[in-house]
Structures are given as C-alpha cells and as structure tokens.
C-alpha positions as CSV (number, residue, x, y, z in Angstrom):
1,M,-27.3,45.9,4.9
2,K,-24.9,48.4,3.4
3,P,-22.4,48.3,6.4
4,C,-22.4,44.5,6.1
5,L,-21.6,44.7,2.4
6,L,-18.7,47.1,3.1
7,I,-17.3,44.5,5.5
8,F,-17.9,41.5,3.4
9,L,-16.4,42.8,0.1
10,P,-12.9,43.5,1.5
11,A,-12.9,40.2,3.2
12,L,-13.9,38.5,-0.1
13,I,-11.1,40.3,-2.0
14,F,-8.5,39.4,0.7
15,C,-9.5,35.7,0.5
16,H,-9.3,35.8,-3.3
17,I,-5.8,37.3,-3.3
18,N,-4.6,34.7,-0.8
19,T,-6.2,31.9,-2.9
20,A,-4.5,33.2,-6.0
21,Q,-1.2,33.3,-4.3
22,A,-1.6,29.8,-3.0
23,Q,-2.4,28.5,-6.5
24,Q,0.7,29.9,-8.1
25,P,2.7,27.1,-9.8
26,E,5.8,25.9,-8.1
27,D,8.9,27.2,-10.0
28,W,12.0,25.0,-10.3
29,R,14.2,28.1,-10.1
30,T,12.8,28.8,-6.6
31,F,13.6,25.3,-5.6
32,V,17.2,25.6,-6.8
33,E,17.6,29.0,-5.0
34,Q,16.4,27.3,-1.8
35,L,19.1,24.7,-2.2
36,A,21.7,27.4,-2.6
37,E,20.5,29.2,0.5
38,E,21.0,26.0,2.5
39,E,24.7,26.3,1.6
40,M,24.9,23.1,-0.4
41,N,27.7,22.3,-2.8
42,G,28.0,25.5,-4.9
43,I,29.5,23.7,-8.0
44,A,26.8,21.0,-7.9
45,I,24.0,23.7,-7.6
46,E,25.5,25.6,-10.6
47,N,25.7,22.4,-12.7
48,M,22.2,21.4,-11.7
49,Y,20.9,24.9,-12.7
50,E,22.6,24.7,-16.1
51,E,21.3,21.2,-16.7
52,L,17.7,22.1,-15.8
53,L,17.9,25.3,-18.0
54,Q,19.0,23.2,-21.0
55,M,16.3,20.6,-20.3
56,E,13.6,23.3,-20.1
57,N,14.6,24.6,-23.5
58,N,14.5,21.1,-24.9
59,P,11.5,19.4,-23.0
60,M,11.3,15.6,-23.1
61,N,8.6,13.9,-25.1
62,L,6.3,12.0,-22.6
63,N,5.4,9.5,-25.3
64,M,9.0,8.6,-26.0
65,V,10.9,9.3,-22.8
66,T,12.8,6.4,-21.3
67,R,13.2,5.2,-17.8
68,E,16.9,6.1,-17.8
69,Q,16.1,9.7,-18.8
70,L,13.6,10.0,-16.0
71,E,16.0,8.5,-13.5
72,N,18.6,11.1,-14.5
73,F,16.1,14.0,-14.1
74,P,17.4,16.0,-11.1
75,L,14.0,17.0,-9.8
76,L,12.7,13.4,-9.4
77,S,13.9,10.8,-6.9
78,M,14.5,7.2,-8.2
79,E,11.1,6.1,-6.8
80,E,9.3,9.0,-8.4
81,A,11.0,8.4,-11.7
82,D,9.9,4.7,-11.6
83,A,6.4,5.7,-10.8
84,V,6.2,8.2,-13.7
85,F,7.6,5.6,-16.1
86,D,5.2,2.9,-15.0
87,F,2.3,5.3,-15.4
88,L,3.5,6.2,-18.9
89,E,3.9,2.5,-19.9
90,R,0.2,1.9,-18.9
91,N,-1.3,5.1,-20.5
92,R,0.7,6.0,-23.6
93,P,0.0,7.8,-25.8
94,L,-0.7,10.8,-23.6
95,Y,-2.5,13.8,-25.0
96,T,-1.6,16.5,-22.4
97,V,1.2,17.0,-19.9
98,F,-1.3,17.6,-17.2
99,E,-2.0,13.8,-17.2
100,L,1.1,13.6,-14.9
101,R,-1.3,14.7,-12.1
102,N,-2.6,11.1,-12.1
103,V,0.8,9.7,-11.0
104,G,0.0,8.7,-7.4
105,L,3.4,9.2,-6.0
106,L,3.7,12.8,-7.1
107,D,2.2,15.7,-5.1
108,I,0.7,18.7,-6.9
109,K,3.8,20.9,-6.2
110,T,6.1,18.4,-7.7
111,V,3.9,18.0,-10.8
112,E,3.7,21.8,-11.3
113,M,7.5,22.1,-11.0
114,I,8.3,19.5,-13.6
115,L,5.7,20.3,-16.2
116,P,7.9,22.8,-18.1
117,F,10.4,19.9,-18.8
118,F,7.9,17.8,-20.7
119,R,5.9,18.0,-23.9
120,I,3.5,15.8,-25.9
121,G,5.0,14.5,-29.2
122,D,4.9,11.6,-31.6
123,T,5.0,8.0,-30.3
124,E,7.6,7.0,-33.0
125,K,11.2,8.3,-33.1
126,R,12.0,10.1,-36.3
127,E,15.7,10.5,-37.0
128,V,16.4,14.1,-38.1
129,R,19.9,15.1,-39.0
130,P,20.4,18.8,-38.4
131,Q,22.2,20.9,-41.0
132,V,25.2,23.0,-40.1
133,S,23.1,26.2,-40.8
134,D,20.5,24.9,-38.3
135,L,23.2,24.3,-35.7
136,L,24.6,27.8,-35.9
137,K,21.2,29.5,-36.1
138,N,19.3,27.6,-33.4
139,G,22.2,26.7,-31.1
140,R,23.0,28.6,-27.9
141,H,26.2,30.7,-27.9
142,E,27.6,32.0,-24.6
143,L,30.7,34.1,-24.0
144,Q,32.1,34.7,-20.5
145,S,35.0,36.9,-19.4
146,R,36.4,37.3,-15.9
147,F,39.0,39.6,-14.3
148,D,40.2,39.3,-10.7
149,K,42.8,41.6,-9.0
150,T,43.8,41.9,-5.3
151,L,44.0,45.4,-3.8
152,T,46.9,44.4,-1.5
153,Q,50.2,43.9,-3.4
154,R,51.9,40.6,-2.8
155,A,55.6,40.4,-2.1
156,G,56.4,38.7,-5.4
157,Y,55.3,41.8,-7.4
158,G,57.7,44.2,-5.5
159,E,61.1,45.5,-6.6
160,F,64.2,43.5,-5.8
161,P,67.9,44.3,-6.3
162,D,69.7,42.4,-9.1
163,S,71.9,40.6,-6.6
164,I,68.8,39.1,-4.9
165,L,67.2,38.1,-8.2
166,E,70.5,36.4,-9.4
167,R,70.5,34.3,-6.2
168,Y,66.7,33.8,-6.0
169,P,65.3,34.1,-9.6
170,N,61.8,32.9,-8.6
171,R,61.3,35.5,-5.9
172,K,59.8,38.0,-8.3
173,Y,56.7,37.0,-10.3
174,R,57.2,37.3,-14.1
175,G,53.6,38.3,-14.9
176,E,50.9,40.7,-13.9
177,D,49.1,40.6,-10.6
178,F,45.7,39.7,-12.0
179,Y,43.7,36.6,-13.0
180,T,41.7,36.7,-16.2
181,S,39.8,34.1,-18.3
182,L,37.8,33.9,-21.5
183,R,35.2,31.1,-22.1
184,Y,33.1,30.4,-25.1
185,S,30.5,27.7,-25.2
186,F,28.1,26.4,-27.8
187,R,25.2,24.0,-27.3
188,Y,22.6,22.7,-29.7
189,R,19.8,21.0,-27.8
190,T,21.0,17.7,-26.4
191,K,23.0,16.8,-29.5
192,V,26.1,18.9,-29.6
193,Q,28.1,20.8,-26.9
194,M,31.5,22.4,-27.3
195,G,33.6,25.0,-25.6
196,I,37.0,26.8,-25.5
197,T,38.5,28.0,-22.2
198,A,41.5,30.3,-21.9
199,E,42.9,31.3,-18.4
200,K,45.8,33.3,-17.1
201,D,46.7,32.9,-13.4
202,A,47.9,35.8,-11.3
203,G,51.7,36.1,-11.6
204,E,51.8,34.5,-15.1
205,P,52.9,36.6,-18.1
206,F,50.1,37.8,-20.3
207,F,51.1,38.4,-24.0
208,K,54.6,39.5,-23.0
209,T,57.8,39.2,-25.1
210,G,58.9,35.6,-25.0
211,Y,55.5,34.3,-24.1
212,P,53.6,34.3,-27.4
213,K,50.8,31.9,-26.4
214,G,49.1,34.6,-24.3
215,Y,47.0,32.8,-21.7
216,D,48.9,30.1,-19.7
217,H,46.1,27.5,-20.1
218,Y,43.8,26.5,-22.9
219,G,41.1,23.9,-22.8
220,V,38.8,22.5,-25.5
221,H,35.9,20.1,-25.2
222,L,33.4,18.6,-27.7
223,I,30.5,16.3,-26.8
224,V,28.2,14.7,-29.4
225,N,25.3,12.5,-28.4
226,D,23.6,9.8,-30.4
227,I,26.2,9.5,-33.2
228,G,26.0,6.3,-35.1
229,H,26.4,3.3,-32.7
230,F,27.8,5.6,-29.9
231,K,25.5,7.1,-27.3
232,T,28.0,9.8,-26.3
233,V,31.4,10.8,-27.6
234,A,33.4,13.3,-25.5
235,L,36.7,14.8,-26.5
236,G,38.9,17.1,-24.4
237,D,38.1,18.3,-20.9
238,Y,34.8,16.9,-19.5
239,R,32.8,16.5,-16.3
240,L,31.6,13.1,-14.9
241,S,28.5,12.6,-12.8
242,F,28.0,9.3,-10.9
243,G,24.8,8.1,-9.2
244,Q,22.0,10.2,-7.8
245,G,21.9,11.7,-4.3
246,L,18.8,12.2,-2.1
247,I,18.1,15.6,-3.7
248,L,20.5,16.1,-6.6
249,N,23.3,14.4,-8.6
250,N,26.7,14.1,-7.0
251,D,29.4,15.8,-9.2
252,F,33.0,14.8,-9.6
253,L,35.0,17.3,-11.5
254,I,37.8,16.2,-13.9
255,S,40.2,19.0,-15.0
256,K,38.6,22.3,-15.8
257,S,34.8,22.3,-16.4
C-alpha cells in the first residue's frame, strides 16, 4: 500500500497544478501582447492598449451601459456586443458581474478577459460635477521625454568653407544632430483629457540665439466629454477612429497624436 501511495500523491499534485494553471483567468494584456507579436499595426496596438488601460481604471456600469459603449469596446465583436446588450436589457438590474457568464455567445475565456472592465452600480444616472481639486487629485498625470541621436554623422553637420555656404546656404544644418521631445498628458476618467507636446527634429536649432521658441513644434489638445448638450468637444490636435475591424478598431491619425 505504501508504494502505491508514494506513486499516487505526486500524480495527484501534478494534476492539481495543471488544473490550477488551466483555470487562471484570461488577461487582456496577454491578448494585446499576442496581437503585437503577430506584427499588427503598432500604432493601433498602442492606442488600443491605452484605451483598455483607461477603461479598466474606469469600469462601465452594467446597469447603465449603452449599446454604443459596448459596440465601441475593443474586446467585443459587433455580434458579441449586441448579445451582451440584449442580455442586459432582459435581466437588469444585475447584482454581480459574473452574470455575464450567462450570455450565450460569449465563451468562458472572453468573459474572464472582459470582467475587469465592468462593475455593478445604480440603475439611475446621477449627474456629478467634479470640482477642480478632484480633477487634480484623482486625475492621471503622465510626463514623457525622448532623445534620439545617430552615431554616424550626416553630411549636413560637417564643416564647410564660407564660399560654399554663401553659394549653398542650406547645405549645413543650423541645429544640433539629435531629436528630442517632451510630452505631458492629463486624464480624468472619461470626462477630461488634455496634453501638451513639444518636439525638436534633428537639424533644427534648439534654444539657440535667434530661435527663442526652443522646440520647433508645439501641440496642444483638450477633450471634454458630456458637457452640456455636446457629447464630445475636442480642441487642438486629435485622433479619429472610424468603424470597427474584425479584431480591433481601425485608427486614422490626424496631425500629431
């Protein structure tokens, strides 16, 4: 009997470990990483990741979510979004997010992956106007800086005789041989989004005499949702997304993002 137990216990432990691994919930970050490994559009993947991260930090209320919100959710196809909304219409109010497992068109992996993006809340919309202090305290601030420099010197950065420069004044670059940028962004839930971008291309002067503006490009954007009679108000540089692809939204970039 003892030798049998010695053989049986390791086998039981091995089966338990495999079962636990198989039952680990599907993570949306793993899904996005798989899309990136398949060499899909890098800009679209980055935009999708940022959108999902923001949605995870501000989950949708299943008792108030609209069909349009579900159709714009990147992890659901149009058919799946319609199936979820039809289920919600028949069963609201919901008392737990795990009731999504009863949506017939969704498999268990899809349900586990989308659960972090939903919550259970009131069935009535309550208008709450955030104070400026709440915006600054609870908003998400992000600061990015970038510096690029090539190791091989380009011809435009070399030394030229004055006679050559008099004849060809654009042959020598006026600025330094590096690219640099500084970006600040602020986001408060789904209500407010703003940002400032400053960029300097390689060869452009950077805070030199005669060029007081510093960076050669500045961009500002402000987006406010649900303000008065307007659903969305956007000022400055912005990005537009049209339609929904088979897996994720198609992005069309306008100016600098």
